MMTF fields as JSON, N, C-alpha, C and O atoms, coordinates in Angstrom:
{
  "mmtfVersion": "1.0.0",
  "mmtfProducer": "UNKNOWN",
  "numBonds": 387,
  "numAtoms": 388,
  "numGroups": 97,
  "numChains": 1,
  "numModels": 1,
  "chainsPerModel": [1],
  "groupsPerChain": [97],
  "chainIdList": ["A"],
  "bondAtomList": [4, 2, 8, 6, 12, 10, 16, 14, 20, 18, 24, 22, 28, 26, 32, 30, 36, 34, 40, 38, 44, 42, 48, 46, 52, 50, 56, 54, 60, 58, 64, 62, 68, 66, 72, 70, 76, 74, 80, 78, 84, 82, 88, 86, 92, 90, 96, 94, 100, 98, 104, 102, 108, 106, 112, 110, 116, 114, 120, 118, 124, 122, 128, 126, 132, 130, 136, 134, 140, 138, 144, 142, 148, 146, 152, 150, 156, 154, 160, 158, 164, 162, 168, 166, 172, 170, 176, 174, 180, 178, 184, 182, 188, 186, 192, 190, 196, 194, 200, 198, 204, 202, 208, 206, 212, 210, 216, 214, 220, 218, 224, 222, 228, 226, 232, 230, 236, 234, 240, 238, 244, 242, 248, 246, 252, 250, 256, 254, 260, 258, 264, 262, 268, 266, 272, 270, 276, 274, 280, 278, 284, 282, 288, 286, 292, 290, 296, 294, 300, 298, 304, 302, 308, 306, 312, 310, 316, 314, 320, 318, 324, 322, 328, 326, 332, 330, 336, 334, 340, 338, 344, 342, 348, 346, 352, 350, 356, 354, 360, 358, 364, 362, 368, 366, 372, 370, 376, 374, 380, 378, 384, 382],
  "bondOrderList": [1, 1, 1, 1, 1, 1, 1, 1, 1, 1, 1, 1, 1, 1, 1, 1, 1, 1, 1, 1, 1, 1, 1, 1, 1, 1, 1, 1, 1, 1, 1, 1, 1, 1, 1, 1, 1, 1, 1, 1, 1, 1, 1, 1, 1, 1, 1, 1, 1, 1, 1, 1, 1, 1, 1, 1, 1, 1, 1, 1, 1, 1, 1, 1, 1, 1, 1, 1, 1, 1, 1, 1, 1, 1, 1, 1, 1, 1, 1, 1, 1, 1, 1, 1, 1, 1, 1, 1, 1, 1, 1, 1, 1, 1, 1, 1],
  "groupList": [{"groupName": "MET", "atomNameList": ["N", "CA", "C", "O"], "elementList": ["N", "C", "C", "O"], "formalChargeList": [0, 0, 0, 0], "bondAtomList": [1, 0, 2, 1, 3, 2], "bondOrderList": [1, 1, 2], "singleLetterCode": "M", "chemCompType": "L-PEPTIDE LINKING"}, {"groupName": "ARG", "atomNameList": ["N", "CA", "C", "O"], "elementList": ["N", "C", "C", "O"], "formalChargeList": [0, 0, 0, 0], "bondAtomList": [1, 0, 2, 1, 3, 2], "bondOrderList": [1, 1, 2], "singleLetterCode": "R", "chemCompType": "L-PEPTIDE LINKING"}, {"groupName": "ILE", "atomNameList": ["N", "CA", "C", "O"], "elementList": ["N", "C", "C", "O"], "formalChargeList": [0, 0, 0, 0], "bondAtomList": [1, 0, 2, 1, 3, 2], "bondOrderList": [1, 1, 2], "singleLetterCode": "I", "chemCompType": "L-PEPTIDE LINKING"}, {"groupName": "LEU", "atomNameList": ["N", "CA", "C", "O"], "elementList": ["N", "C", "C", "O"], "formalChargeList": [0, 0, 0, 0], "bondAtomList": [1, 0, 2, 1, 3, 2], "bondOrderList": [1, 1, 2], "singleLetterCode": "L", "chemCompType": "L-PEPTIDE LINKING"}, {"groupName": "PHE", "atomNameList": ["N", "CA", "C", "O"], "elementList": ["N", "C", "C", "O"], "formalChargeList": [0, 0, 0, 0], "bondAtomList": [1, 0, 2, 1, 3, 2], "bondOrderList": [1, 1, 2], "singleLetterCode": "F", "chemCompType": "L-PEPTIDE LINKING"}, {"groupName": "LYS", "atomNameList": ["N", "CA", "C", "O"], "elementList": ["N", "C", "C", "O"], "formalChargeList": [0, 0, 0, 0], "bondAtomList": [1, 0, 2, 1, 3, 2], "bondOrderList": [1, 1, 2], "singleLetterCode": "K", "chemCompType": "L-PEPTIDE LINKING"}, {"groupName": "PRO", "atomNameList": ["N", "CA", "C", "O"], "elementList": ["N", "C", "C", "O"], "formalChargeList": [0, 0, 0, 0], "bondAtomList": [1, 0, 2, 1, 3, 2], "bondOrderList": [1, 1, 2], "singleLetterCode": "P", "chemCompType": "L-PEPTIDE LINKING"}, {"groupName": "VAL", "atomNameList": ["N", "CA", "C", "O"], "elementList": ["N", "C", "C", "O"], "formalChargeList": [0, 0, 0, 0], "bondAtomList": [1, 0, 2, 1, 3, 2], "bondOrderList": [1, 1, 2], "singleLetterCode": "V", "chemCompType": "L-PEPTIDE LINKING"}, {"groupName": "GLU", "atomNameList": ["N", "CA", "C", "O"], "elementList": ["N", "C", "C", "O"], "formalChargeList": [0, 0, 0, 0], "bondAtomList": [1, 0, 2, 1, 3, 2], "bondOrderList": [1, 1, 2], "singleLetterCode": "E", "chemCompType": "L-PEPTIDE LINKING"}, {"groupName": "GLY", "atomNameList": ["N", "CA", "C", "O"], "elementList": ["N", "C", "C", "O"], "formalChargeList": [0, 0, 0, 0], "bondAtomList": [1, 0, 2, 1, 3, 2], "bondOrderList": [1, 1, 2], "singleLetterCode": "G", "chemCompType": "PEPTIDE LINKING"}, {"groupName": "ASN", "atomNameList": ["N", "CA", "C", "O"], "elementList": ["N", "C", "C", "O"], "formalChargeList": [0, 0, 0, 0], "bondAtomList": [1, 0, 2, 1, 3, 2], "bondOrderList": [1, 1, 2], "singleLetterCode": "N", "chemCompType": "L-PEPTIDE LINKING"}, {"groupName": "GLN", "atomNameList": ["N", "CA", "C", "O"], "elementList": ["N", "C", "C", "O"], "formalChargeList": [0, 0, 0, 0], "bondAtomList": [1, 0, 2, 1, 3, 2], "bondOrderList": [1, 1, 2], "singleLetterCode": "Q", "chemCompType": "L-PEPTIDE LINKING"}, {"groupName": "ALA", "atomNameList": ["N", "CA", "C", "O"], "elementList": ["N", "C", "C", "O"], "formalChargeList": [0, 0, 0, 0], "bondAtomList": [1, 0, 2, 1, 3, 2], "bondOrderList": [1, 1, 2], "singleLetterCode": "A", "chemCompType": "L-PEPTIDE LINKING"}, {"groupName": "ASP", "atomNameList": ["N", "CA", "C", "O"], "elementList": ["N", "C", "C", "O"], "formalChargeList": [0, 0, 0, 0], "bondAtomList": [1, 0, 2, 1, 3, 2], "bondOrderList": [1, 1, 2], "singleLetterCode": "D", "chemCompType": "L-PEPTIDE LINKING"}, {"groupName": "THR", "atomNameList": ["N", "CA", "C", "O"], "elementList": ["N", "C", "C", "O"], "formalChargeList": [0, 0, 0, 0], "bondAtomList": [1, 0, 2, 1, 3, 2], "bondOrderList": [1, 1, 2], "singleLetterCode": "T", "chemCompType": "L-PEPTIDE LINKING"}, {"groupName": "SER", "atomNameList": ["N", "CA", "C", "O"], "elementList": ["N", "C", "C", "O"], "formalChargeList": [0, 0, 0, 0], "bondAtomList": [1, 0, 2, 1, 3, 2], "bondOrderList": [1, 1, 2], "singleLetterCode": "S", "chemCompType": "L-PEPTIDE LINKING"}, {"groupName": "TYR", "atomNameList": ["N", "CA", "C", "O"], "elementList": ["N", "C", "C", "O"], "formalChargeList": [0, 0, 0, 0], "bondAtomList": [1, 0, 2, 1, 3, 2], "bondOrderList": [1, 1, 2], "singleLetterCode": "Y", "chemCompType": "L-PEPTIDE LINKING"}, {"groupName": "HIS", "atomNameList": ["N", "CA", "C", "O"], "elementList": ["N", "C", "C", "O"], "formalChargeList": [0, 0, 0, 0], "bondAtomList": [1, 0, 2, 1, 3, 2], "bondOrderList": [1, 1, 2], "singleLetterCode": "H", "chemCompType": "L-PEPTIDE LINKING"}],
  "groupTypeList": [0, 1, 2, 0, 3, 1, 4, 5, 2, 6, 7, 8, 1, 9, 10, 11, 12, 12, 5, 13, 9, 14, 3, 9, 15, 14, 2, 13, 12, 3, 3, 12, 12, 1, 11, 6, 8, 12, 12, 16, 4, 17, 14, 7, 13, 9, 8, 1, 9, 9, 14, 0, 7, 4, 8, 7, 12, 13, 7, 12, 8, 3, 7, 11, 7, 12, 8, 15, 0, 4, 12, 10, 3, 13, 12, 12, 3, 14, 2, 8, 6, 7, 3, 14, 2, 13, 13, 3, 1, 1, 9, 3, 12, 12, 3, 6, 13],
  "groupIdList": [1, 2, 3, 4, 5, 6, 7, 8, 9, 10, 11, 12, 13, 14, 15, 16, 17, 18, 19, 20, 21, 22, 23, 24, 25, 26, 27, 28, 29, 30, 31, 32, 33, 34, 35, 36, 37, 38, 39, 40, 41, 42, 43, 44, 45, 46, 47, 48, 49, 50, 51, 52, 53, 54, 55, 56, 57, 58, 59, 60, 61, 62, 63, 64, 65, 66, 67, 68, 69, 70, 71, 72, 73, 74, 75, 76, 77, 78, 79, 80, 81, 82, 83, 84, 85, 86, 87, 88, 89, 90, 91, 92, 93, 94, 95, 96, 97],
  "secStructList": [7, 3, 3, 3, 3, 3, 3, 3, 7, 7, 6, 6, 2, 2, 2, 2, 2, 2, 2, 2, 1, 1, 1, 6, 6, 6, 6, 2, 2, 2, 2, 6, 6, 6, 7, 7, 1, 7, 3, 3, 3, 7, 7, 1, 1, 1, 1, 7, 7, 3, 3, 3, 3, 3, 3, 7, 1, 1, 4, 4, 4, 2, 2, 2, 2, 2, 2, 2, 2, 2, 2, 2, 2, 6, 7, 3, 3, 3, 7, 7, 5, 7, 7, 7, 1, 2, 2, 2, 2, 2, 2, 2, 2, 2, 1, 7, 7],
  "xCoordList": [-0.874, -0.984, -0.277, -0.916, 0.924, 0.595, -0.181, -0.14, -0.869, -1.661, -1.394, -1.073, -1.677, -1.506, -2.877, -3.572, -3.014, -4.68, -4.18, -3.461, -4.555, -4.855, -6.077, -6.691, -6.473, -7.896, -8.163, -7.416, -9.522, -9.535, -10.926, -11.936, -10.946, -12.272, -12.878, -12.775, -13.652, -14.616, -14.573, -15.223, -14.037, -13.811, -15.281, -15.297, -16.92, -17.878, -18.432, -19.218, -17.947, -18.184, -17.552, -18.11, -16.188, -14.775, -15.138, -14.47, -16.043, -16.4, -17.284, -17.029, -18.377, -19.257, -19.313, -20.207, -18.225, -18.059, -17.335, -17.903, -16.149, -15.397, -16.05, -15.341, -17.727, -18.447, -18.934, -18.691, -19.648, -20.58, -20.232, -20.983, -18.747, -17.524, -17.343, -16.897, -18.079, -17.664, -17.128, -17.885, -15.836, -14.617, -13.588, -12.756, -13.638, -12.883, -13.242, -12.524, -14.22, -15.038, -14.46, -13.841, -14.668, -14.504, -13.027, -12.568, -12.191, -10.986, -10.439, -9.295, -10.989, -10.402, -10.872, -10.189, -11.779, -12.54, -11.683, -11.943, -10.946, -10.681, -8.664, -8.013, -8.28, -6.889, -7.123, -6.206, -8.335, -8.328, -8.373, -7.902, -9.266, -9.475, -8.366, -8.495, -7.266, -6.409, -5.357, -4.578, -4.473, -3.034, -2.443, -1.979, -2.596, -1.578, -0.327, -0.163, 0.725, 2.765, 2.628, 3.019, 2.089, 2.18, 0.69, -0.2, 0.517, -0.715, -0.332, 0.337, -0.761, -0.424, -1.698, -2.824, -1.515, -2.844, -2.364, -1.668, -2.552, -2.457, -3.329, -4.195, -2.937, -3.885, -3.573, -2.44, -4.783, -4.68, -5.441, -6.642, -4.277, -5.735, -6.232, -7.141, -5.737, -6.548, -7.778, -8.714, -7.496, -8.777, -8.131, -7.138, -8.868, -8.17, -7.862, -8.021, -7.211, -6.763, -5.531, -5.051, -5.226, -4.425, -3.696, -3.854, -2.956, -1.722, -1.839, -1.45, -2.607, -2.472, -1.78, -2.049, -0.835, 0.083, -0.583, -0.678, -1.011, -1.529, -1.3, -1.032, -1.424, -1.793, -3.278, -4.132, -3.669, -4.968, -4.063, -3.24, -4.681, -4.616, -5.948, -5.869, -6.747, -7.725, -8.1, -8.24, -8.259, -8.689, -9.952, -10.3, -10.779, -11.946, -12.278, -13.448, -11.086, -11.316, -11.483, -12.184, -10.721, -10.593, -12.008, -12.268, -13.075, -14.731, -15.068, -15.527, -14.826, -14.924, -14.397, -14.982, -13.084, -12.328, -12.93, -13.405, -12.855, -13.449, -15.266, -15.43, -16.165, -17.37, -17.788, -18.94, -16.829, -16.764, -16.292, -16.783, -15.062, -15.006, -15.759, -15.9, -16.146, -17.313, -18.243, -18.187, -19.217, -20.27, -20.54, -21.496, -19.679, -18.699, -18.306, -18.432, -17.854, -17.177, -17.298, -17.023, -17.9, -17.701, -16.132, -15.837, -15.46, -14.12, -13.67, -14.363, -12.599, -11.887, -11.047, -10.314, -11.001, -9.908, -8.8, -9.014, -7.721, -6.863, -5.91, -5.115, -6.123, -6.381, -4.919, -5.062, -3.673, -2.58, -1.352, -0.779, -1.388, -0.218, 0.803, 0.993, 1.767, 3.243, 4.181, 4.208, 5.004, 6.338, 7.768, 8.005, 8.456, 8.623, 10.203, 10.343, 11.043, 12.394, 13.176, 13.734, 12.74, 12.843, 12.189, 12.858, 10.895, 9.9, 10.437, 9.572, 10.991, 11.583, 12.815, 13.094, 13.575, 14.923, 14.621, 15.214, 13.516, 13.068, 12.644, 13.198, 11.561, 11.312, 12.148, 12.035, 13.205, 14.279, 14.878, 15.172, 15.19, 15.943, 15.511, 16.331, 14.095, 13.519, 13.622, 13.55, 13.769, 13.813, 14.494, 15.56, 13.973, 15.146, 16.422, 16.633, 17.428, 18.439, 18.29, 19.047],
  "yCoordList": [-13.527, -13.012, -11.591, -10.84, -10.979, -9.558, -9.053, -9.43, -8.223, -7.644, -5.834, -5.019, -5.588, -4.099, -3.71, -4.155, -2.927, -2.436, -0.775, -0.026, -0.395, 0.761, 1.024, 0.215, 2.378, 2.797, 4.488, 5.467, 4.307, 5.903, 6.423, 5.841, 7.454, 7.789, 8.681, 9.849, 8.4, 9.586, 11.354, 11.557, 12.175, 13.614, 14.037, 14.619, 13.618, 14.208, 13.208, 13.63, 11.893, 11.287, 11.589, 11.796, 11.574, 11.861, 13.621, 14.024, 14.393, 15.934, 15.351, 15.374, 14.797, 14.407, 13.652, 13.753, 12.677, 11.778, 13.041, 13.567, 13.631, 14.486, 15.55, 16.364, 15.853, 17.126, 15.785, 16.035, 14.288, 13.959, 13.31, 12.768, 13.092, 12.256, 10.819, 10.093, 10.55, 8.879, 9.145, 9.774, 9.474, 9.232, 9.074, 8.17, 10.194, 9.73, 8.499, 8.243, 8.022, 7.019, 5.914, 5.065, 5.891, 4.375, 4.045, 2.936, 5.53, 5.019, 5.0, 4.554, 5.369, 4.542, 3.227, 2.267, 3.192, 1.821, 0.874, -0.264, 0.951, 0.104, -0.312, -1.357, 1.273, 1.096, 0.401, -0.262, 0.466, -0.111, -1.914, -2.792, -1.854, -3.675, -4.008, -5.173, -3.457, -4.202, -3.806, -4.165, -2.925, -2.289, -2.73, -3.815, -1.709, -1.85, -1.427, -0.226, -2.171, -1.918, -0.667, 0.141, 0.062, 0.928, 1.453, 0.662, 3.058, 3.709, 4.925, 5.725, 5.124, 6.151, 7.053, 6.565, 8.242, 8.908, 9.719, 10.59, 9.748, 10.827, 10.49, 9.62, 11.644, 11.735, 10.345, 9.864, 9.71, 8.869, 9.45, 9.429, 9.967, 10.493, 11.796, 12.397, 12.171, 13.608, 13.602, 14.401, 12.18, 11.947, 11.378, 10.655, 11.803, 11.054, 9.967, 9.604, 9.135, 7.979, 7.418, 8.186, 6.191, 5.826, 4.599, 4.037, 4.279, 2.921, 2.464, 3.076, 0.924, 0.351, -1.019, -1.45, -1.695, -2.734, -3.647, -2.973, -4.824, -5.612, -6.947, -7.514, -7.279, -8.903, -9.251, -8.479, -10.9, -11.27, -13.196, -13.945, -13.193, -14.661, -15.756, -16.984, -15.217, -15.641, -14.311, -13.195, -14.84, -14.053, -13.569, -12.492, -14.44, -13.886, -13.17, -12.967, -12.559, -11.205, -9.956, -8.998, -10.011, -8.888, -8.621, -7.45, -9.474, -8.911, -7.814, -6.769, -8.043, -7.002, -5.543, -4.522, -5.68, -4.532, -3.911, -2.778, -4.67, -4.362, -3.309, -2.092, -4.257, -3.738, -2.683, -2.263, -2.098, -1.132, 0.075, 1.193, -0.271, 0.951, 1.018, 2.118, 0.098, -0.011, 1.204, 2.35, 0.615, 1.109, 2.443, 3.171, 2.673, 3.921, 4.831, 6.014, 4.57, 5.727, 6.007, 7.113, 4.542, 4.463, 4.231, 4.395, 3.99, 3.718, 2.78, 1.77, 2.924, 1.893, 1.593, 2.386, -0.32, -0.958, -1.54, -1.782, -1.76, -2.447, -3.555, -3.116, -4.621, -5.799, -6.553, -6.768, -7.015, -7.401, -8.003, -7.466, -9.004, -9.674, -8.972, -8.468, -8.876, -8.406, -8.793, -8.776, -9.169, -9.63, -8.548, -7.543, -8.786, -8.142, -8.952, -10.038, -7.964, -8.66, -10.492, -11.526, -9.913, -11.556, -12.508, -13.113, -12.557, -13.32, -13.162, -13.849, -12.878, -12.963, -13.535, -14.274, -13.217, -14.122, -15.422, -16.254, -15.698, -17.355, -17.698, -18.671, -17.079, -17.67, -18.087, -19.107, -16.909, -17.363, -18.497, -19.225, -18.816, -19.637, -20.864, -21.733, -21.146, -22.34, -22.803, -23.993, -21.947, -22.06, -23.512, -23.851, -24.202, -25.476, -24.939, -23.727, -25.928, -25.263, -25.595, -25.153],
  "zCoordList": [28.575, 27.751, 27.837, 28.573, 27.262, 27.046, 26.035, 24.864, 26.477, 25.446, 25.223, 26.088, 23.658, 23.302, 22.795, 21.882, 23.504, 23.465, 22.619, 23.28, 21.394, 20.984, 20.347, 19.651, 20.646, 20.632, 19.964, 19.982, 19.412, 18.804, 19.111, 18.714, 19.779, 20.024, 19.274, 19.649, 18.047, 17.153, 17.814, 18.84, 17.373, 18.122, 18.778, 19.863, 17.844, 18.376, 19.608, 20.456, 19.602, 20.729, 22.048, 23.125, 21.737, 22.383, 23.015, 23.967, 22.49, 23.203, 24.159, 25.363, 23.65, 24.666, 25.688, 26.528, 25.754, 27.234, 27.795, 28.753, 27.349, 28.1, 28.623, 29.215, 28.535, 28.873, 29.984, 31.164, 29.68, 30.47, 31.181, 31.992, 31.134, 32.478, 32.619, 33.507, 30.872, 30.45, 30.077, 29.338, 29.571, 29.22, 30.026, 29.956, 31.023, 32.097, 33.354, 34.321, 33.093, 34.07, 33.492, 34.134, 32.102, 31.489, 31.192, 30.918, 31.328, 31.094, 32.614, 32.695, 33.748, 34.927, 34.966, 35.322, 34.682, 34.882, 34.366, 34.757, 33.776, 32.164, 32.825, 32.793, 33.398, 34.326, 35.527, 36.011, 36.132, 37.606, 37.627, 38.35, 36.332, 36.078, 35.276, 34.899, 34.824, 34.008, 34.351, 33.467, 35.594, 36.006, 34.502, 34.152, 33.874, 32.79, 32.76, 32.97, 32.529, 32.736, 32.247, 33.09, 30.852, 30.592, 30.1, 29.788, 30.069, 29.514, 29.032, 29.687, 27.804, 27.068, 26.812, 26.907, 26.518, 25.682, 24.917, 25.437, 23.372, 22.474, 21.635, 21.724, 20.283, 19.116, 18.238, 18.214, 17.465, 16.673, 15.152, 14.882, 14.285, 12.981, 13.49, 12.917, 14.393, 15.072, 15.794, 15.817, 16.564, 17.392, 18.461, 18.373, 19.783, 21.029, 20.554, 19.388, 21.794, 21.194, 22.416, 23.249, 22.326, 23.62, 23.175, 22.091, 24.043, 24.029, 25.314, 26.309, 25.296, 27.033, 26.488, 25.366, 27.398, 27.508, 28.699, 29.724, 28.84, 30.026, 29.748, 28.69, 30.671, 30.901, 30.857, 31.293, 30.107, 30.088, 30.63, 30.105, 31.592, 31.363, 30.55, 30.563, 30.095, 29.233, 28.561, 29.061, 26.963, 25.857, 25.951, 25.465, 26.658, 26.67, 27.512, 27.836, 28.111, 29.148, 28.122, 28.446, 26.704, 25.892, 25.768, 25.492, 25.912, 25.592, 26.418, 25.958, 27.806, 28.544, 28.47, 28.83, 27.889, 27.657, 26.328, 26.254, 25.467, 24.241, 24.379, 24.291, 24.579, 25.005, 25.77, 25.663, 26.693, 27.512, 26.723, 26.883, 25.638, 25.255, 23.85, 23.316, 23.366, 22.316, 22.695, 22.249, 23.738, 24.047, 24.761, 24.495, 25.621, 26.064, 25.109, 25.423, 24.008, 23.804, 22.356, 21.892, 21.303, 20.221, 19.845, 18.661, 20.441, 20.172, 19.082, 18.956, 18.238, 17.365, 18.095, 18.686, 18.217, 18.744, 17.903, 16.715, 18.41, 18.025, 19.147, 19.977, 19.0, 20.141, 19.683, 18.48, 20.074, 19.371, 20.73, 21.678, 20.296, 21.399, 21.08, 19.974, 22.362, 22.426, 23.24, 24.47, 22.421, 23.661, 24.248, 23.578, 25.234, 25.818, 24.986, 24.423, 25.227, 24.39, 25.242, 24.872, 26.347, 27.163, 26.052, 25.214, 26.148, 25.544, 24.075, 23.531, 23.367, 21.948, 21.78, 20.836, 22.674, 23.168, 23.157, 22.47, 24.053, 24.575, 23.531, 23.02, 22.831, 21.216, 20.078, 19.399, 19.957, 19.173, 19.291, 18.343, 20.946, 20.988, 21.274, 21.569, 21.233, 20.431, 18.97, 18.662, 18.207, 16.979, 16.489, 17.004, 15.672, 15.03, 14.701, 14.725, 14.342, 13.611, 12.423, 11.559]
}
């Protein structure tokens, strides 16, 4: 299943994490573990944030993703399934007439 993870890191915690190395190491570990097809880093409501799209074979894998972001960065997360255009077309083709 393709998942989109959006995250926001509070400014104070993000500042501390940037100084102590936790920010970089947490993001690097997530990138290495998930091998996202896309990863973007940007602000969300004026705070550090980002968006990643990656595959999971089992939704239980999301616990590892979420807990590392919660515990290390106090991040707020949005996790949702997403489709490519091919996925959408396949789904639309399967709709009853």
